[in-house]
ChimeraX commands (.cxc) that place a marker at each C-alpha (Angstrom):
marker #1 position 155.37,54.74,120.08 radius 0.5
marker #1 position 157.64,51.78,120.74 radius 0.5
marker #1 position 161.10,51.51,119.22 radius 0.5
marker #1 position 159.99,48.34,117.41 radius 0.5
marker #1 position 157.08,50.19,115.79 radius 0.5
marker #1 position 159.36,53.06,114.74 radius 0.5
marker #1 position 161.92,50.63,113.32 radius 0.5
marker #1 position 159.21,48.78,111.43 radius 0.5
marker #1 position 157.87,52.08,110.11 radius 0.5
marker #1 position 154.34,51.57,111.43 radius 0.5
marker #1 position 152.42,54.69,112.43 radius 0.5
marker #1 position 150.82,54.52,115.89 radius 0.5
marker #1 position 147.28,54.94,114.59 radius 0.5
marker #1 position 147.79,52.01,112.21 radius 0.5
marker #1 position 149.12,49.80,115.04 radius 0.5
marker #1 position 146.10,50.72,117.18 radius 0.5
marker #1 position 143.71,50.02,114.28 radius 0.5
marker #1 position 145.12,46.53,113.77 radius 0.5
marker #1 position 145.14,45.69,117.49 radius 0.5
marker #1 position 141.57,46.93,117.98 radius 0.5
marker #1 position 140.27,45.45,114.73 radius 0.5
marker #1 position 139.39,49.00,113.76 radius 0.5
marker #1 position 135.94,50.15,114.81 radius 0.5
marker #1 position 135.06,46.84,116.44 radius 0.5
marker #1 position 137.30,47.47,119.44 radius 0.5
marker #1 position 137.21,51.25,119.29 radius 0.5
marker #1 position 133.49,51.97,118.96 radius 0.5
marker #1 position 131.40,49.03,120.16 radius 0.5
marker #1 position 130.45,48.30,123.77 radius 0.5
marker #1 position 131.88,45.09,125.26 radius 0.5
marker #1 position 134.75,44.99,122.75 radius 0.5
marker #1 position 136.09,41.64,124.00 radius 0.5
marker #1 position 132.77,39.98,123.17 radius 0.5
marker #1 position 132.73,41.55,119.71 radius 0.5
marker #1 position 136.35,40.54,119.15 radius 0.5
marker #1 position 135.44,36.99,120.15 radius 0.5
marker #1 position 132.51,37.00,117.72 radius 0.5
marker #1 position 134.84,38.21,114.98 radius 0.5
marker #1 position 137.20,35.38,115.96 radius 0.5
marker #1 position 134.32,32.92,115.75 radius 0.5
marker #1 position 133.60,34.08,112.21 radius 0.5
marker #1 position 137.34,33.85,111.45 radius 0.5
marker #1 position 137.30,30.24,112.69 radius 0.5
marker #1 position 134.14,29.34,110.76 radius 0.5
marker #1 position 135.38,30.78,107.46 radius 0.5
marker #1 position 139.02,29.67,107.57 radius 0.5
marker #1 position 139.45,26.79,110.02 radius 0.5
marker #1 position 136.61,24.25,109.82 radius 0.5
marker #1 position 138.32,22.45,106.94 radius 0.5
marker #1 position 141.86,22.44,108.35 radius 0.5
marker #1 position 143.22,19.70,110.56 radius 0.5
marker #1 position 144.19,20.21,114.18 radius 0.5
marker #1 position 147.91,20.61,113.45 radius 0.5
marker #1 position 147.21,23.24,110.81 radius 0.5
marker #1 position 144.94,25.06,113.29 radius 0.5
marker #1 position 147.72,25.03,115.89 radius 0.5
marker #1 position 150.36,26.16,113.38 radius 0.5
marker #1 position 148.27,29.03,112.05 radius 0.5
marker #1 position 147.26,29.99,115.59 radius 0.5
marker #1 position 150.89,30.08,116.77 radius 0.5
marker #1 position 151.88,32.36,113.89 radius 0.5
marker #1 position 148.81,34.54,114.52 radius 0.5
marker #1 position 149.62,34.70,118.26 radius 0.5
marker #1 position 153.17,35.87,117.55 radius 0.5
marker #1 position 151.90,38.58,115.23 radius 0.5
marker #1 position 149.16,39.54,117.71 radius 0.5
marker #1 position 151.65,39.71,120.60 radius 0.5
marker #1 position 153.78,42.10,118.58 radius 0.5
marker #1 position 150.85,44.35,117.63 radius 0.5
marker #1 position 149.24,44.18,121.09 radius 0.5
marker #1 position 152.52,45.08,122.77 radius 0.5
marker #1 position 152.96,48.07,120.50 radius 0.5
marker #1 position 149.32,49.07,121.03 radius 0.5
marker #1 position 149.88,49.13,124.80 radius 0.5
marker #1 position 152.58,51.75,124.24 radius 0.5
marker #1 position 150.60,53.71,121.65 radius 0.5
marker #1 position 147.45,53.76,123.80 radius 0.5
marker #1 position 149.37,54.24,127.05 radius 0.5
marker #1 position 147.55,51.40,128.87 radius 0.5
marker #1 position 148.37,47.87,130.01 radius 0.5
marker #1 position 146.14,45.33,128.22 radius 0.5
marker #1 position 143.64,47.94,126.98 radius 0.5
marker #1 position 140.06,46.67,126.70 radius 0.5
marker #1 position 139.74,48.00,123.18 radius 0.5
marker #1 position 142.64,45.80,122.03 radius 0.5
marker #1 position 140.83,42.69,120.83 radius 0.5
marker #1 position 143.25,41.11,118.38 radius 0.5
marker #1 position 144.08,38.68,121.20 radius 0.5
marker #1 position 140.50,37.35,121.42 radius 0.5
marker #1 position 140.29,37.19,117.64 radius 0.5
marker #1 position 143.38,35.01,117.17 radius 0.5
marker #1 position 142.65,32.79,120.18 radius 0.5
marker #1 position 139.13,31.71,119.17 radius 0.5
marker #1 position 140.16,28.96,116.69 radius 0.5
marker #1 position 141.91,27.14,119.55 radius 0.5
marker #1 position 138.52,26.61,121.21 radius 0.5
marker #1 position 137.71,24.14,118.46 radius 0.5
marker #1 position 140.76,21.90,118.25 radius 0.5
marker #1 position 139.76,18.43,117.03 radius 0.5
marker #1 position 136.72,20.01,115.34 radius 0.5
marker #1 position 135.46,16.77,113.69 radius 0.5
marker #1 position 135.16,15.12,117.10 radius 0.5
marker #1 position 133.10,18.03,118.39 radius 0.5
marker #1 position 130.63,18.10,115.50 radius 0.5
marker #1 position 130.32,14.33,115.28 radius 0.5
marker #1 position 127.52,14.26,117.88 radius 0.5
marker #1 position 126.51,17.91,118.29 radius 0.5
marker #1 position 125.13,20.26,115.66 radius 0.5
marker #1 position 127.61,22.82,114.33 radius 0.5
marker #1 position 125.62,25.75,115.76 radius 0.5
marker #1 position 125.67,24.19,119.26 radius 0.5
marker #1 position 129.44,23.62,119.15 radius 0.5
marker #1 position 130.06,27.18,117.95 radius 0.5
marker #1 position 127.76,28.65,120.59 radius 0.5
marker #1 position 129.22,26.43,123.32 radius 0.5
marker #1 position 132.81,27.27,122.38 radius 0.5
marker #1 position 132.02,30.98,122.25 radius 0.5
marker #1 position 130.25,30.96,125.63 radius 0.5
marker #1 position 132.98,28.91,127.30 radius 0.5
marker #1 position 135.70,31.14,125.88 radius 0.5
marker #1 position 133.97,34.26,127.19 radius 0.5
marker #1 position 133.52,32.56,130.58 radius 0.5
marker #1 position 137.23,31.72,130.88 radius 0.5
marker #1 position 138.36,35.02,129.34 radius 0.5
marker #1 position 136.26,37.17,131.68 radius 0.5
marker #1 position 136.65,35.23,134.96 radius 0.5
marker #1 position 140.20,33.99,134.30 radius 0.5
marker #1 position 140.10,30.98,136.66 radius 0.5
marker #1 position 142.69,28.20,136.87 radius 0.5
marker #1 position 145.62,30.61,137.07 radius 0.5
marker #1 position 144.74,32.28,133.78 radius 0.5
marker #1 position 144.71,35.67,135.53 radius 0.5
marker #1 position 148.40,35.30,136.45 radius 0.5
marker #1 position 149.34,35.03,132.79 radius 0.5
marker #1 position 148.40,38.67,132.32 radius 0.5
marker #1 position 151.42,39.59,134.45 radius 0.5
marker #1 position 153.74,38.62,131.61 radius 0.5
marker #1 position 155.15,41.82,130.20 radius 0.5
marker #1 position 154.26,43.29,126.84 radius 0.5
marker #1 position 152.15,41.79,124.12 radius 0.5
marker #1 position 152.65,38.23,125.33 radius 0.5
marker #1 position 150.80,39.08,128.53 radius 0.5
marker #1 position 147.92,40.38,126.42 radius 0.5
marker #1 position 147.76,37.30,124.18 radius 0.5
marker #1 position 148.70,34.37,126.41 radius 0.5
marker #1 position 145.75,34.65,128.82 radius 0.5
marker #1 position 143.34,34.49,125.88 radius 0.5
marker #1 position 145.22,31.51,124.51 radius 0.5
marker #1 position 144.86,29.76,127.87 radius 0.5
marker #1 position 141.16,30.69,128.03 radius 0.5
marker #1 position 140.66,29.20,124.56 radius 0.5
marker #1 position 142.43,25.97,125.51 radius 0.5
marker #1 position 140.38,25.72,128.72 radius 0.5
marker #1 position 137.22,26.29,126.68 radius 0.5
marker #1 position 138.31,23.59,124.24 radius 0.5
marker #1 position 138.97,21.07,127.01 radius 0.5
marker #1 position 135.62,21.85,128.64 radius 0.5
marker #1 position 133.80,21.56,125.33 radius 0.5
marker #1 position 135.34,18.14,124.68 radius 0.5
marker #1 position 134.42,16.96,128.19 radius 0.5
marker #1 position 130.81,18.11,127.64 radius 0.5
marker #1 position 130.66,16.36,124.27 radius 0.5
marker #1 position 132.02,13.19,125.87 radius 0.5
marker #1 position 129.57,13.35,128.80 radius 0.5
marker #1 position 126.59,13.80,126.53 radius 0.5
marker #1 position 127.88,11.15,124.10 radius 0.5
marker #1 position 128.15,8.61,126.94 radius 0.5
marker #1 position 124.57,9.30,127.98 radius 0.5
marker #1 position 123.26,8.93,124.41 radius 0.5
marker link #1:1,2 radius 0.2
marker link #1:2,3 radius 0.2
marker link #1:3,4 radius 0.2
marker link #1:4,5 radius 0.2
marker link #1:5,6 radius 0.2
marker link #1:6,7 radius 0.2
marker link #1:7,8 radius 0.2
marker link #1:8,9 radius 0.2
marker link #1:9,10 radius 0.2
marker link #1:10,11 radius 0.2
marker link #1:11,12 radius 0.2
marker link #1:12,13 radius 0.2
marker link #1:13,14 radius 0.2
marker link #1:14,15 radius 0.2
marker link #1:15,16 radius 0.2
marker link #1:16,17 radius 0.2
marker link #1:17,18 radius 0.2
marker link #1:18,19 radius 0.2
marker link #1:19,20 radius 0.2
marker link #1:20,21 radius 0.2
marker link #1:21,22 radius 0.2
marker link #1:22,23 radius 0.2
marker link #1:23,24 radius 0.2
marker link #1:24,25 radius 0.2
marker link #1:25,26 radius 0.2
marker link #1:26,27 radius 0.2
marker link #1:27,28 radius 0.2
marker link #1:28,29 radius 0.2
marker link #1:29,30 radius 0.2
marker link #1:30,31 radius 0.2
marker link #1:31,32 radius 0.2
marker link #1:32,33 radius 0.2
marker link #1:33,34 radius 0.2
marker link #1:34,35 radius 0.2
marker link #1:35,36 radius 0.2
marker link #1:36,37 radius 0.2
marker link #1:37,38 radius 0.2
marker link #1:38,39 radius 0.2
marker link #1:39,40 radius 0.2
marker link #1:40,41 radius 0.2
marker link #1:41,42 radius 0.2
marker link #1:42,43 radius 0.2
marker link #1:43,44 radius 0.2
marker link #1:44,45 radius 0.2
marker link #1:45,46 radius 0.2
marker link #1:46,47 radius 0.2
marker link #1:47,48 radius 0.2
marker link #1:48,49 radius 0.2
marker link #1:49,50 radius 0.2
marker link #1:50,51 radius 0.2
marker link #1:51,52 radius 0.2
marker link #1:52,53 radius 0.2
marker link #1:53,54 radius 0.2
marker link #1:54,55 radius 0.2
marker link #1:55,56 radius 0.2
marker link #1:56,57 radius 0.2
marker link #1:57,58 radius 0.2
marker link #1:58,59 radius 0.2
marker link #1:59,60 radius 0.2
marker link #1:60,61 radius 0.2
marker link #1:61,62 radius 0.2
marker link #1:62,63 radius 0.2
marker link #1:63,64 radius 0.2
marker link #1:64,65 radius 0.2
marker link #1:65,66 radius 0.2
marker link #1:66,67 radius 0.2
marker link #1:67,68 radius 0.2
marker link #1:68,69 radius 0.2
marker link #1:69,70 radius 0.2
marker link #1:70,71 radius 0.2
marker link #1:71,72 radius 0.2
marker link #1:72,73 radius 0.2
marker link #1:73,74 radius 0.2
marker link #1:74,75 radius 0.2
marker link #1:75,76 radius 0.2
marker link #1:76,77 radius 0.2
marker link #1:77,78 radius 0.2
marker link #1:78,79 radius 0.2
marker link #1:79,80 radius 0.2
marker link #1:80,81 radius 0.2
marker link #1:81,82 radius 0.2
marker link #1:82,83 radius 0.2
marker link #1:83,84 radius 0.2
marker link #1:84,85 radius 0.2
marker link #1:85,86 radius 0.2
marker link #1:86,87 radius 0.2
marker link #1:87,88 radius 0.2
marker link #1:88,89 radius 0.2
marker link #1:89,90 radius 0.2
marker link #1:90,91 radius 0.2
marker link #1:91,92 radius 0.2
marker link #1:92,93 radius 0.2
marker link #1:93,94 radius 0.2
marker link #1:94,95 radius 0.2
marker link #1:95,96 radius 0.2
marker link #1:96,97 radius 0.2
marker link #1:97,98 radius 0.2
marker link #1:98,99 radius 0.2
marker link #1:99,100 radius 0.2
marker link #1:100,101 radius 0.2
marker link #1:101,102 radius 0.2
marker link #1:102,103 radius 0.2
marker link #1:103,104 radius 0.2
marker link #1:104,105 radius 0.2
marker link #1:105,106 radius 0.2
marker link #1:106,107 radius 0.2
marker link #1:107,108 radius 0.2
marker link #1:108,109 radius 0.2
marker link #1:109,110 radius 0.2
marker link #1:110,111 radius 0.2
marker link #1:111,112 radius 0.2
marker link #1:112,113 radius 0.2
marker link #1:113,114 radius 0.2
marker link #1:114,115 radius 0.2
marker link #1:115,116 radius 0.2
marker link #1:116,117 radius 0.2
marker link #1:117,118 radius 0.2
marker link #1:118,119 radius 0.2
marker link #1:119,120 radius 0.2
marker link #1:120,121 radius 0.2
marker link #1:121,122 radius 0.2
marker link #1:122,123 radius 0.2
marker link #1:123,124 radius 0.2
marker link #1:124,125 radius 0.2
marker link #1:125,126 radius 0.2
marker link #1:126,127 radius 0.2
marker link #1:127,128 radius 0.2
marker link #1:128,129 radius 0.2
marker link #1:129,130 radius 0.2
marker link #1:130,131 radius 0.2
marker link #1:131,132 radius 0.2
marker link #1:132,133 radius 0.2
marker link #1:133,134 radius 0.2
marker link #1:134,135 radius 0.2
marker link #1:135,136 radius 0.2
marker link #1:136,137 radius 0.2
marker link #1:137,138 radius 0.2
marker link #1:138,139 radius 0.2
marker link #1:139,140 radius 0.2
marker link #1:140,141 radius 0.2
marker link #1:141,142 radius 0.2
marker link #1:142,143 radius 0.2
marker link #1:143,144 radius 0.2
marker link #1:144,145 radius 0.2
marker link #1:145,146 radius 0.2
marker link #1:146,147 radius 0.2
marker link #1:147,148 radius 0.2
marker link #1:148,149 radius 0.2
marker link #1:149,150 radius 0.2
marker link #1:150,151 radius 0.2
marker link #1:151,152 radius 0.2
marker link #1:152,153 radius 0.2
marker link #1:153,154 radius 0.2
marker link #1:154,155 radius 0.2
marker link #1:155,156 radius 0.2
marker link #1:156,157 radius 0.2
marker link #1:157,158 radius 0.2
marker link #1:158,159 radius 0.2
marker link #1:159,160 radius 0.2
marker link #1:160,161 radius 0.2
marker link #1:161,162 radius 0.2
marker link #1:162,163 radius 0.2
marker link #1:163,164 radius 0.2
marker link #1:164,165 radius 0.2
marker link #1:165,166 radius 0.2
marker link #1:166,167 radius 0.2
marker link #1:167,168 radius 0.2
marker link #1:168,169 radius 0.2
view
Protein backbone atom coordinates (compact mmCIF):
# COMPACT_ATOMS: atom_id res chain seq x y z
CA UNK A 1 0.00 0.00 0.00
CA UNK A 2 1.17 3.53 -0.68
CA UNK A 3 2.50 5.78 2.05
CA UNK A 4 -0.37 8.21 1.37
CA UNK A 5 -2.93 5.45 1.94
CA UNK A 6 -1.22 4.37 5.16
CA UNK A 7 -1.05 7.97 6.39
CA UNK A 8 -4.72 8.47 5.57
CA UNK A 9 -5.57 5.24 7.36
CA UNK A 10 -7.31 3.64 4.38
CA UNK A 11 -7.10 -0.14 4.10
CA UNK A 12 -5.99 -1.41 0.68
CA UNK A 13 -9.19 -3.34 0.03
CA UNK A 14 -11.24 -0.20 0.69
CA UNK A 15 -9.08 1.84 -1.71
CA UNK A 16 -9.52 -0.84 -4.38
CA UNK A 17 -13.28 -0.97 -3.78
CA UNK A 18 -13.64 2.78 -4.29
CA UNK A 19 -11.41 2.86 -7.39
CA UNK A 20 -13.23 -0.10 -8.98
CA UNK A 21 -16.69 1.05 -7.93
CA UNK A 22 -16.93 -2.22 -6.05
CA UNK A 23 -18.31 -5.13 -8.03
CA UNK A 24 -18.80 -3.07 -11.19
CA UNK A 25 -15.09 -2.98 -11.96
CA UNK A 26 -14.16 -6.18 -10.18
CA UNK A 27 -16.76 -8.63 -11.48
CA UNK A 28 -18.28 -7.43 -14.76
CA UNK A 29 -16.77 -7.92 -18.21
CA UNK A 30 -15.71 -4.74 -20.05
CA UNK A 31 -15.39 -2.76 -16.81
CA UNK A 32 -14.60 0.52 -18.57
CA UNK A 33 -17.92 0.38 -20.40
CA UNK A 34 -19.79 -0.37 -17.17
CA UNK A 35 -17.93 2.43 -15.39
CA UNK A 36 -18.92 4.78 -18.20
CA UNK A 37 -22.55 3.70 -17.90
CA UNK A 38 -22.38 4.34 -14.16
CA UNK A 39 -20.91 7.76 -14.98
CA UNK A 40 -23.76 8.40 -17.40
CA UNK A 41 -26.25 7.67 -14.63
CA UNK A 42 -24.21 9.90 -12.30
CA UNK A 43 -24.46 12.71 -14.87
CA UNK A 44 -28.19 12.19 -15.47
CA UNK A 45 -29.08 12.18 -11.76
CA UNK A 46 -26.79 14.95 -10.51
CA UNK A 47 -25.71 17.17 -13.41
CA UNK A 48 -28.54 17.90 -15.85
CA UNK A 49 -29.76 20.79 -13.70
CA UNK A 50 -26.37 22.36 -12.95
CA UNK A 51 -24.76 24.98 -15.13
CA UNK A 52 -21.55 24.41 -17.06
CA UNK A 53 -19.32 26.10 -14.47
CA UNK A 54 -20.80 23.98 -11.69
CA UNK A 55 -20.22 20.87 -13.82
CA UNK A 56 -16.59 21.86 -14.33
CA UNK A 57 -16.08 22.68 -10.65
CA UNK A 58 -17.59 19.43 -9.42
CA UNK A 59 -15.68 17.49 -12.08
CA UNK A 60 -12.36 19.06 -11.08
CA UNK A 61 -12.91 18.15 -7.43
CA UNK A 62 -14.01 14.63 -8.45
CA UNK A 63 -10.94 14.27 -10.70
CA UNK A 64 -8.59 15.22 -7.86
CA UNK A 65 -10.23 12.68 -5.56
CA UNK A 66 -10.23 10.05 -8.33
CA UNK A 67 -6.55 10.67 -9.11
CA UNK A 68 -5.71 10.10 -5.46
CA UNK A 69 -7.73 6.87 -5.22
CA UNK A 70 -6.63 5.59 -8.65
CA UNK A 71 -2.97 6.22 -7.81
CA UNK A 72 -3.31 4.32 -4.56
CA UNK A 73 -5.21 1.53 -6.34
CA UNK A 74 -2.32 1.11 -8.78
CA UNK A 75 -0.06 0.38 -5.82
CA UNK A 76 -2.58 -1.84 -4.02
CA UNK A 77 -3.34 -3.86 -7.17
CA UNK A 78 0.27 -3.85 -8.36
CA UNK A 79 -0.61 -2.70 -11.90
CA UNK A 80 -0.31 0.50 -13.94
CA UNK A 81 -3.76 1.81 -14.91
CA UNK A 82 -5.58 -1.45 -14.08
CA UNK A 83 -8.61 -2.15 -16.26
CA UNK A 84 -10.77 -2.83 -13.23
CA UNK A 85 -10.14 0.70 -11.92
CA UNK A 86 -13.08 2.61 -13.38
CA UNK A 87 -13.46 5.60 -11.09
CA UNK A 88 -11.72 7.58 -13.84
CA UNK A 89 -14.45 6.84 -16.42
CA UNK A 90 -17.12 7.52 -13.83
CA UNK A 91 -15.91 11.01 -12.91
CA UNK A 92 -15.07 12.00 -16.50
CA UNK A 93 -18.51 11.28 -18.03
CA UNK A 94 -20.20 14.55 -16.95
CA UNK A 95 -17.62 16.49 -18.99
CA UNK A 96 -19.04 14.92 -22.16
CA UNK A 97 -22.12 17.06 -21.68
CA UNK A 98 -20.78 20.54 -21.00
CA UNK A 99 -23.27 23.16 -22.20
CA UNK A 100 -26.04 20.57 -21.77
CA UNK A 101 -28.94 22.95 -22.67
CA UNK A 102 -27.38 23.60 -26.08
CA UNK A 103 -27.13 19.87 -26.74
CA UNK A 104 -30.73 19.05 -25.84
CA UNK A 105 -32.18 22.11 -27.55
CA UNK A 106 -32.43 20.29 -30.90
CA UNK A 107 -31.82 16.63 -30.05
CA UNK A 108 -33.84 14.39 -27.74
CA UNK A 109 -32.25 13.73 -24.35
CA UNK A 110 -31.86 10.01 -25.07
CA UNK A 111 -29.97 10.74 -28.32
CA UNK A 112 -27.58 13.16 -26.60
CA UNK A 113 -26.92 10.68 -23.78
CA UNK A 114 -26.36 7.81 -26.21
CA UNK A 115 -24.19 9.96 -28.48
CA UNK A 116 -22.06 11.24 -25.59
CA UNK A 117 -21.63 7.74 -24.21
CA UNK A 118 -20.65 6.27 -27.59
CA UNK A 119 -18.24 9.10 -28.38
CA UNK A 120 -16.64 8.85 -24.94
CA UNK A 121 -16.09 5.11 -25.35
CA UNK A 122 -14.66 5.73 -28.84
CA UNK A 123 -12.12 8.27 -27.56
CA UNK A 124 -11.40 6.34 -24.37
CA UNK A 125 -10.70 3.05 -26.16
CA UNK A 126 -8.83 4.32 -29.25
CA UNK A 127 -7.15 7.29 -27.54
CA UNK A 128 -6.52 9.36 -30.69
CA UNK A 129 -5.38 12.99 -30.81
CA UNK A 130 -2.51 12.42 -28.38
CA UNK A 131 -4.81 11.13 -25.64
CA UNK A 132 -2.71 7.96 -25.40
CA UNK A 133 0.35 9.99 -24.38
CA UNK A 134 -1.47 11.33 -21.35
CA UNK A 135 -1.40 7.87 -19.81
CA UNK A 136 2.37 8.26 -19.43
CA UNK A 137 1.84 10.76 -16.62
CA UNK A 138 2.81 9.02 -13.41
CA UNK A 139 0.39 7.91 -10.73
CA UNK A 140 -3.29 8.57 -10.49
CA UNK A 141 -3.16 11.62 -12.74
CA UNK A 142 -2.10 9.40 -15.64
CA UNK A 143 -5.13 7.20 -14.95
CA UNK A 144 -7.60 10.10 -14.79
CA UNK A 145 -6.30 12.66 -17.29
CA UNK A 146 -6.70 10.51 -20.42
CA UNK A 147 -10.36 9.93 -19.56
CA UNK A 148 -10.81 13.63 -18.96
CA UNK A 149 -9.34 14.34 -22.40
CA UNK A 150 -11.55 11.64 -23.96
CA UNK A 151 -14.61 13.24 -22.35
CA UNK A 152 -13.67 16.70 -23.63
CA UNK A 153 -13.06 15.31 -27.13
CA UNK A 154 -16.45 13.58 -26.98
CA UNK A 155 -18.06 16.83 -25.86
CA UNK A 156 -16.50 18.80 -28.71
CA UNK A 157 -17.54 16.16 -31.24
CA UNK A 158 -21.06 16.05 -29.87
CA UNK A 159 -21.40 19.83 -30.17
CA UNK A 160 -20.07 19.75 -33.75
CA UNK A 161 -22.62 17.04 -34.64
CA UNK A 162 -25.44 19.02 -33.05
CA UNK A 163 -24.35 22.10 -34.98
CA UNK A 164 -24.08 20.21 -38.28
CA UNK A 165 -27.52 18.71 -37.93
CA UNK A 166 -28.98 22.02 -36.70
CA UNK A 167 -27.65 23.81 -39.80
CA UNK A 168 -29.26 21.21 -42.06
CA UNK A 169 -32.63 21.48 -40.27
